[in-house]
BAFI-3210 file (N, C-alpha, C; in Angstrom, 3 decimals, decimal comma, padded with zeros to 6 digits):
// residues 179
n [1|2|3|4|5|6|7|8|9|10|11|12|13|14|15|16|17|18|19|20|21|22|23|24|25|26|27|28|29|30|31|32|33|34|35|36|37|38|39|40|41|42|43|44|45|46|47|48|49|50|51|52|53|54|55|56|57|58|59|60|61|62|63|64|65|66|67|68|69|70|71|72|73|74|75|76|77|78|79|80|81|82|83|84|85|86|87|88|89|90|91|92|93|94|95|96|97|98|99|100|101|102|103|104|105|106|107|108|109|110|111|112|113|114|115|116|117|118|119|120|121|122|123|124|125|126|127|128|129|130|131|132|133|134|135|136|137|138|139|140|141|142|143|144|145|146|147|148|149|150|151|152|153|154|155|156|157|158|159|160|161|162|163|164|165|166|167|168|169|170|171|172|173|174|175|176|177|178|179]
n.u [000,895|002,090|004,074|002,271|001,605|002,905|003,693|001,949|002,143|004,872|003,610|002,199|003,677|005,683|004,007|003,127|005,106|005,543|003,301|004,050|006,113|005,016|003,385|005,489|006,421|003,942|004,565|006,963|006,403|004,326|005,875|007,731|005,736|005,035|007,242|007,032|008,117|006,638|004,453|001,080|-000,197|-004,010|-004,940|-006,853|-009,312|-009,143|-009,590|-012,678|-013,696|-013,828|-014,485|-017,394|-018,024|-018,374|-020,450|-022,734|-022,904|-024,227|-025,721|-027,864|-027,762|-029,588|-031,665|-032,782|-035,165|-037,210|-037,698|-038,660|-040,480|-042,419|-042,394|-041,712|-039,774|-039,667|-042,094|-044,027|-045,895|-044,633|-042,944|-042,702|-042,005|-039,592|-038,410|-038,166|-036,092|-034,044|-032,667|-031,989|-030,022|-028,435|-027,025|-024,902|-023,822|-022,277|-020,992|-019,012|-018,013|-016,638|-015,163|-013,056|-011,476|-013,081|-013,422|-016,043|-017,060|-016,868|-018,125|-020,240|-021,042|-020,868|-023,430|-025,411|-025,059|-025,319|-028,222|-028,960|-028,386|-029,816|-032,248|-033,538|-033,669|-033,183|-030,837|-031,159|-033,300|-031,818|-029,394|-031,370|-032,331|-029,937|-029,203|-031,346|-030,920|-028,475|-027,236|-029,065|-030,209|-032,303|-034,485|-036,094|-037,982|-036,603|-033,950|-032,823|-033,376|-031,356|-029,094|-029,291|-029,072|-025,752|-024,739|-025,770|-024,150|-021,515|-021,228|-021,805|-018,900|-017,289|-017,325|-019,339|-021,988|-025,457|-027,579|-030,931|-032,600|-031,555|-031,278|-032,769|-035,233|-036,177|-035,657|-037,300|-039,600|-040,015|-040,620|-042,742|-043,367|-043,791|-045,637]
n.v [-000,989|001,049|001,568|001,883|004,383|005,765|005,888|007,067|010,176|010,098|010,691|012,847|015,072|014,971|015,619|018,224|020,064|019,894|022,023|023,360|024,738|025,092|027,087|029,138|029,593|030,340|033,410|034,385|035,048|036,499|038,846|039,654|040,500|042,780|044,368|045,585|047,527|048,635|049,267|051,781|054,145|055,344|058,216|059,300|057,303|058,060|060,803|060,504|058,875|060,547|062,634|061,889|061,025|063,468|064,296|062,648|063,339|066,113|065,838|063,877|065,916|068,262|066,413|065,905|067,432|067,761|064,539|064,402|066,076|064,590|061,969|058,588|059,086|057,299|056,399|056,319|057,997|059,900|060,930|063,504|064,975|063,463|064,217|067,150|067,423|066,276|067,364|069,511|067,812|067,206|069,370|070,260|067,989|067,739|070,237|069,576|067,287|068,480|070,335|068,276|067,747|066,075|064,308|063,899|061,456|060,502|061,934|061,769|059,173|059,516|061,002|058,886|057,311|058,536|059,590|056,973|056,044|057,540|059,021|057,066|056,169|055,180|053,957|054,679|057,041|058,613|059,433|060,460|062,638|064,138|064,409|066,107|068,429|069,088|069,099|071,094|074,183|076,072|078,538|077,444|075,536|073,183|074,405|076,381|074,753|073,311|075,536|076,863|074,282|073,738|076,377|076,471|073,608|075,074|077,465|075,811|074,096|076,209|076,268|078,284|078,651|077,608|079,389|080,253|080,659|078,948|076,820|073,264|072,636|075,121|075,656|074,709|075,020|078,179|077,860|077,162|074,205|073,047|073,195]
n.w [-000,462|000,801|-000,796|-003,258|-002,812|-002,556|-005,658|-006,540|-004,750|-006,137|-009,053|-008,769|-008,329|-009,970|-012,565|-011,448|-011,400|-014,091|-014,977|-013,339|-014,890|-017,518|-017,143|-016,261|-018,899|-020,130|-018,752|-019,448|-022,224|-021,775|-020,718|-022,581|-024,478|-023,211|-023,021|-025,811|-027,742|-029,501|-028,720|-028,933|-027,624|-028,508|-028,860|-030,313|-029,212|-026,384|-026,212|-027,051|-025,093|-023,255|-024,338|-024,564|-021,332|-020,551|-022,288|-021,467|-018,746|-019,063|-020,229|-018,959|-016,290|-017,894|-018,471|-016,264|-014,767|-016,776|-016,689|-013,624|-014,211|-015,601|-015,266|-016,798|-019,662|-021,933|-023,394|-025,733|-025,702|-025,066|-027,456|-029,122|-027,544|-026,496|-029,079|-029,467|-027,281|-028,193|-030,168|-029,157|-027,121|-029,257|-030,341|-028,234|-027,708|-030,303|-029,785|-027,672|-029,150|-030,957|-028,801|-027,716|-029,969|-031,696|-034,608|-037,421|-037,297|-035,084|-033,872|-034,644|-033,947|-030,601|-030,460|-031,144|-029,170|-027,258|-027,108|-027,876|-024,786|-023,360|-024,383|-025,161|-027,929|-031,276|-033,295|-035,818|-036,211|-034,990|-037,193|-038,625|-037,018|-036,838|-039,426|-039,987|-038,087|-038,537|-040,941|-042,879|-043,125|-041,765|-039,900|-037,911|-035,234|-034,850|-035,481|-033,579|-031,506|-031,371|-031,011|-028,440|-027,793|-027,775|-027,136|-023,851|-023,324|-023,901|-021,924|-019,625|-020,114|-019,714|-017,159|-016,072|-015,157|-016,683|-018,434|-017,670|-019,500|-021,441|-020,651|-021,343|-020,466|-020,060|-022,544|-024,509|-022,935|-023,951|-026,799|-027,499|-026,856|-024,840|-022,339]
ca.u [-000,369|002,538|004,569|001,165|000,811|004,754|004,129|001,179|003,613|006,324|003,516|001,764|004,802|005,797|002,428|002,862|006,471|005,731|002,670|005,206|007,573|004,320|002,895|006,594|006,634|003,117|004,548|007,919|005,414|003,658|006,603|008,084|004,808|004,241|008,114|007,118|007,812|006,319|002,174|001,010|-001,822|-004,714|-005,127|-008,620|-010,217|-009,289|-010,338|-014,121|-013,853|-013,948|-016,002|-018,679|-018,060|-019,306|-021,697|-023,641|-023,090|-024,901|-027,411|-028,216|-028,353|-030,485|-033,322|-033,756|-035,622|-037,720|-038,037|-039,301|-042,046|-043,082|-041,637|-040,719|-040,105|-039,748|-043,562|-044,799|-046,824|-043,679|-042,035|-042,882|-040,960|-038,026|-037,782|-037,543|-035,294|-032,897|-032,169|-030,720|-028,878|-026,937|-026,321|-024,609|-022,948|-021,463|-020,254|-018,552|-016,960|-015,573|-014,094|-012,097|-011,189|-013,487|-014,111|-017,614|-017,676|-016,484|-019,021|-022,008|-020,807|-020,879|-024,684|-026,086|-024,535|-025,926|-029,365|-030,024|-028,651|-030,745|-033,833|-033,699|-033,955|-032,935|-029,968|-032,017|-033,961|-030,460|-029,206|-031,947|-032,334|-028,654|-029,479|-032,249|-030,777|-026,950|-027,525|-030,578|-030,378|-033,301|-034,901|-037,545|-037,727|-035,081|-031,937|-033,031|-033,071|-029,481|-028,015|-029,760|-027,891|-024,655|-024,958|-025,238|-022,894|-020,173|-021,383|-021,427|-017,958|-016,436|-017,618|-020,420|-023,503|-026,628|-028,338|-032,313|-033,246|-030,583|-032,140|-033,252|-036,509|-036,866|-035,992|-038,551|-040,785|-040,037|-040,403|-044,377|-042,593|-043,788|-046,695]
ca.v [-000,104|002,298|001,229|003,102|006,116|006,800|005,962|008,158|011,242|010,963|010,907|013,774|016,148|014,605|016,302|019,565|020,553|019,925|022,458|024,886|024,988|025,361|028,411|030,085|029,952|031,730|034,548|034,234|035,412|038,145|039,739|039,941|041,417|043,892|044,970|045,799|048,960|049,342|049,449|053,030|054,966|055,470|059,115|059,713|057,090|058,820|062,202|060,262|058,664|062,044|063,564|060,912|060,805|065,223|064,110|061,913|064,033|067,147|065,526|063,782|067,028|069,274|065,875|065,208|068,537|066,741|063,241|064,853|066,772|063,443|060,447|057,819|059,653|055,949|055,878|056,690|059,431|061,569|061,315|064,675|065,306|063,391|064,342|068,238|067,199|065,766|068,196|070,282|067,733|066,780|070,635|070,458|067,042|068,409|071,203|069,154|066,932|069,249|070,588|067,012|067,401|064,658|063,550|063,672|060,150|060,551|063,237|060,946|057,782|060,078|061,617|058,129|056,896|059,153|059,983|056,034|055,846|059,411|058,757|055,423|056,976|054,151|054,613|055,503|058,053|059,517|059,721|061,399|063,696|065,120|065,476|067,796|069,280|069,919|069,645|072,134|075,557|076,723|079,362|076,318|075,418|072,577|075,267|076,759|073,796|072,778|076,500|076,842|073,425|074,606|077,371|075,985|073,444|075,828|078,207|074,023|073,088|076,654|076,334|078,920|079,002|077,427|080,696|079,701|080,944|078,063|075,840|072,263|072,758|076,724|075,737|073,647|076,295|079,292|077,514|076,568|072,797|072,475|074,436]
ca.w [-000,168|000,894|-001,927|-004,444|-002,133|-002,919|-007,307|-006,482|-005,307|-007,136|-010,176|-008,510|-008,124|-011,846|-013,095|-010,603|-012,569|-015,917|-015,170|-013,011|-016,162|-018,529|-016,681|-016,578|-020,005|-020,415|-017,790|-019,993|-022,930|-021,680|-020,397|-023,476|-025,012|-022,592|-022,386|-026,503|-027,566|-031,014|-028,462|-028,489|-026,696|-029,032|-028,315|-030,267|-028,556|-025,129|-026,449|-027,280|-024,236|-022,403|-024,504|-023,654|-020,536|-020,317|-022,770|-020,704|-017,781|-019,389|-020,940|-017,526|-015,517|-018,594|-018,883|-015,377|-015,276|-017,078|-015,861|-012,554|-014,442|-016,887|-015,489|-017,768|-020,997|-022,752|-023,543|-027,070|-026,007|-025,115|-028,604|-029,196|-026,079|-027,086|-030,427|-029,700|-026,237|-029,232|-031,008|-028,560|-027,145|-030,540|-030,421|-027,006|-028,041|-031,171|-029,569|-026,661|-029,533|-031,037|-027,416|-027,716|-031,584|-032,470|-036,236|-037,698|-037,204|-034,069|-032,806|-034,799|-032,616|-029,528|-030,809|-031,269|-027,953|-025,665|-027,442|-026,863|-023,316|-021,900|-024,319|-025,926|-028,930|-031,858|-034,557|-037,364|-035,901|-034,709|-037,579|-039,102|-036,374|-036,997|-040,677|-039,668|-037,039|-038,961|-042,400|-043,239|-042,501|-041,608|-038,774|-037,539|-033,841|-034,084|-035,971|-032,204|-030,141|-031,851|-031,086|-027,632|-026,535|-028,192|-026,018|-023,059|-023,079|-024,133|-020,228|-018,610|-020,064|-018,974|-015,341|-015,779|-015,366|-017,459|-018,052|-017,360|-021,149|-022,284|-020,567|-022,188|-020,318|-020,825|-024,347|-024,624|-022,743|-024,904|-028,246|-026,878|-026,900|-023,790|-021,721]
c.u [000,768|003,382|003,440|001,194|002,730|004,406|002,993|001,588|004,185|005,136|002,648|002,403|005,720|004,981|002,808|003,923|006,356|004,304|003,541|005,560|006,853|004,225|004,146|006,369|005,802|003,637|005,758|007,239|004,917|004,000|007,487|007,038|004,567|005,580|008,306|006,940|007,401|004,190|002,678|-000,693|-002,557|-005,081|-006,596|-009,194|-010,241|-010,122|-012,234|-014,441|-014,236|-014,692|-017,440|-018,927|-019,522|-020,883|-022,829|-023,746|-023,505|-026,033|-028,289|-028,918|-029,762|-031,317|-033,604|-034,522|-037,260|-038,179|-038,490|-040,641|-043,164|-042,870|-040,792|-040,705|-039,994|-041,020|-043,779|-045,389|-046,102|-042,812|-042,230|-041,706|-039,447|-037,671|-037,215|-036,195|-033,543|-031,985|-031,592|-029,587|-027,610|-026,542|-024,530|-023,742|-022,012|-020,675|-019,057|-017,506|-016,145|-014,974|-013,138|-011,709|-011,887|-013,914|-015,513|-017,680|-017,873|-017,888|-020,535|-022,263|-021,616|-022,466|-025,476|-025,935|-024,919|-027,215|-030,195|-030,048|-029,653|-032,392|-034,048|-033,845|-032,935|-031,964|-030,357|-032,407|-033,026|-029,584|-030,291|-032,277|-031,100|-028,992|-030,553|-031,920|-028,827|-026,761|-028,886|-030,226|-031,273|-033,528|-036,348|-036,936|-036,482|-033,819|-032,242|-032,396|-031,759|-028,669|-028,600|-029,064|-026,446|-024,498|-024,993|-024,164|-021,871|-020,322|-020,818|-019,853|-016,758|-016,507|-018,319|-021,451|-024,743|-027,518|-029,990|-032,926|-032,466|-031,096|-032,746|-034,770|-037,005|-036,651|-036,840|-040,097|-040,977|-040,329|-042,012|-044,342|-043,604|-044,743|-046,866]
c.v [001,581|002,939|002,527|004,586|006,876|007,073|007,352|009,463|011,612|011,513|012,868|015,343|015,962|015,954|017,905|020,304|020,568|021,369|023,761|025,494|025,704|027,034|028,914|030,489|031,186|033,057|034,721|035,328|036,410|039,046|040,465|040,959|042,547|044,912|045,648|047,225|049,858|049,647|051,130|053,187|054,968|057,048|059,254|058,899|057,484|060,380|061,762|059,428|060,018|062,686|062,797|061,017|062,707|064,759|063,673|063,006|065,205|066,699|064,601|065,250|067,900|068,099|065,684|066,046|067,586|065,370|063,732|065,130|065,451|062,099|059,939|058,589|058,689|056,039|056,925|057,822|060,731|061,491|062,436|065,027|065,522|063,924|066,235|068,392|066,390|066,522|068,904|069,714|067,757|068,675|070,717|069,224|067,525|069,430|070,484|068,152|067,938|070,365|069,934|066,274|066,494|065,117|064,222|063,005|059,883|060,497|062,132|059,531|058,501|060,111|060,088|056,864|057,171|059,607|058,235|055,733|056,907|058,725|057,746|055,527|055,761|054,698|054,986|056,316|059,327|060,362|060,866|062,808|064,679|065,569|066,243|068,716|070,202|070,732|070,633|073,317|076,170|077,605|078,488|076,327|074,583|073,177|076,131|076,023|073,502|073,904|076,673|075,473|073,667|075,042|077,329|075,099|074,311|076,644|076,600|073,752|074,418|076,959|076,908|078,529|078,612|078,621|080,054|079,513|079,427|076,904|074,573|073,044|074,604|076,592|075,831|074,715|077,356|079,099|076,988|074,642|072,145|073,748|073,792]
c.w [000,171|-000,412|-003,273|-003,865|-002,636|-004,755|-007,146|-006,067|-005,727|-008,539|-010,215|-009,006|-009,662|-012,297|-012,728|-011,817|-013,023|-015,859|-014,444|-014,541|-017,411|-017,778|-016,478|-017,869|-020,552|-019,415|-018,410|-021,480|-023,386|-020,882|-021,451|-024,650|-024,215|-022,335|-024,656|-027,301|-028,807|-029,703|-028,100|-028,016|-027,896|-028,142|-028,679|-029,299|-026,740|-025,564|-026,745|-026,177|-023,057|-022,634|-024,059|-022,302|-019,999|-021,140|-022,401|-019,049|-017,881|-019,245|-019,918|-016,605|-016,196|-018,484|-017,324|-014,123|-015,860|-016,955|-014,658|-012,950|-014,683|-016,291|-016,583|-019,434|-022,036|-023,187|-024,745|-026,599|-025,008|-026,100|-028,879|-028,383|-026,462|-028,568|-030,612|-028,543|-026,795|-030,174|-030,452|-027,746|-027,944|-030,638|-029,205|-027,196|-029,239|-030,554|-028,315|-027,725|-030,246|-030,646|-027,847|-028,883|-032,110|-033,916|-035,842|-037,166|-036,361|-033,352|-033,151|-033,397|-031,510|-029,289|-030,649|-029,856|-026,805|-025,630|-027,208|-025,563|-023,006|-022,556|-025,615|-027,318|-030,285|-033,101|-035,787|-037,637|-035,333|-035,564|-038,740|-038,632|-036,592|-038,634|-040,678|-038,899|-037,639|-040,425|-043,178|-042,316|-042,090|-039,776|-037,757|-035,972|-033,631|-034,427|-033,855|-031,360|-029,740|-031,038|-029,365|-026,634|-026,943|-026,788|-024,559|-022,989|-023,410|-022,551|-019,507|-019,184|-019,596|-017,783|-015,209|-015,794|-016,156|-017,240|-018,006|-018,667|-022,254|-021,795|-021,221|-021,818|-020,582|-022,137|-024,674|-024,113|-023,365|-026,259|-027,931|-027,451|-026,377|-023,194|-020,554]
res [m|i|e|i|i|l|i|l|l|a|g|l|a|t|y|r|t|y|h|l|y|q|n|q|q|i|h|i|n|i|d|e|y|n|s|d|t|t|i|s|i|n|d|n|y|d|a|k|m|d|a|l|k|e|a|q|v|f|c|g|t|q|l|l|p|l|k|r|r|f|g|d|l|n|s|d|r|f|n|w|l|k|e|a|s|a|f|y|l|i|g|a|i|e|h|i|g|n|r|h|q|c|d|s|n|c|r|k|e|l|t|t|l|v|l|k|s|n|l|k|i|p|c|h|m|t|d|a|y|l|n|k|a|l|y|i|n|s|d|d|d|n|t|t|l|v|s|a|g|e|n|a|a|k|n|w|i|a|g|q|m|i|t|k|d|t|t|l|e|e|s|l|n|h|r|g|i|m|a]
***
């Protein structure tokens, strides 16, 4: 019986030694990878993430009064409010993205992410809103809301108080969208 136990212990010791050797090889390969000097940091990614954080915080603070007043904005009965709010937020997100030197594709991604997470607006609707907001120059309510959102974001980024007339709630009230 003791001979069997000794054989099993010797087998176990051999097995453990083999696996420890294999693990050491893995660590050596990982260390070689980490010491590679060709790895670079993607500055565009960092700028995009910083812009996304700022845009999410800004949008959350601007939507809070509306959520307190109306509750869940994701209901179909609030599509009119979500659309108007989207134009305001597009102006703000565009300004925040420009400030972080994001290109147009990056700003489009930011807008899509922020509107989807805050207002549950699907991607295809975000594209339609962006086209209305950014590529059609007119003096309609949408353009005015985009401009108000941009002005509010400028003040907010500068550390100044957002003037009452450029807040989302007041911009919607002033244009007769919310009464």
